[in-house]
C-alpha angles and dihedrals in degrees: 000000000000115000127203122200115248120249089253092057092048090049091051089050089056095043094050091047092226090164088068095054109145094228112103116252094018096122130165092269092054091047092051089047089057091049091049091050094052099030090111091059090053092053093043091051090049090052091051091049092048090050092053095045097048095044091047092050092048092048093050094047101047111146137175088243102050123213124220095276093048091048091052092050093045088055092047094047091046092051093048091047091052091048092051094046091049091056104031114056103202131037095343091157092078089068093052096093092056096042091046093049092050091047093052093044092052093043095051090047090052091046092056088072088072094055118084096218096050141050128213112266088208090065086076118073093219090067096045091044090053091050091048091049091051090051091046092052092044099054094041090050092050091044090056091042093051099043105020126259097267097045092045095055095037092061087068088067091069131232096288113071097206090056092053096098088058100036099045097060091043093050092047090048089052090048092052092045088064089073091059096043093045094050100036094050093058095039095048095048097046094042091048093047091048092052094046092048090050091052093051092046089054093049098044110014094166107045104031108047098083099048090039090053091053089047091048091050091051091046091050090051092050093050091047090052093049093049092047094045092052091049089052093048092049090049091048092053092048098051098036115110096203100057 
């Protein structure tokens, strides 16, 4: 799928004067090609920075009479807390910082698709794969921490010892396949929505932008919820003692 650098990336190319790089053969076209190739990392880093800045501002300005931004975040945190407690039986609140951070990171990346100067980092598989790998490492680490390394990995062998040589490879394969399904689901949906929105904007740039932006916002929220819910379910299965 052809990718075009966002306006922000093209502006940075101009500001940094990459076209005047002293190395021979490093012309403007080559510089822009580099920016296009790593544009998703720029947008993902911007989403991570935005997550840190907004959460820090909200934390430092907490008041007894909340303003609009604090009210929004109280609703988001309350909803995430309820979702975690519904899926994780004991002490689910300790996983809220990680789940909340991942949710905001994914949401801001999705939201960038509605802004003309940016592009959604989650429309590139490298970003969604990175997020899925972080989730994968997190819930496996907490599974081993909660149950012990040996007990955690032995449960993949199944309840019948003589079936262990068959069950263990299948269970590990299923565990690893979560990385692909978790990352590809988000990537495919956001990339497809971004392409379709771009086509409609090109066909009807006057009438469609506003309703398409509302639709894109709703779609981004749905995909954030799906990614976050799957991360919570995987974490629940890893730390549960009765599975």
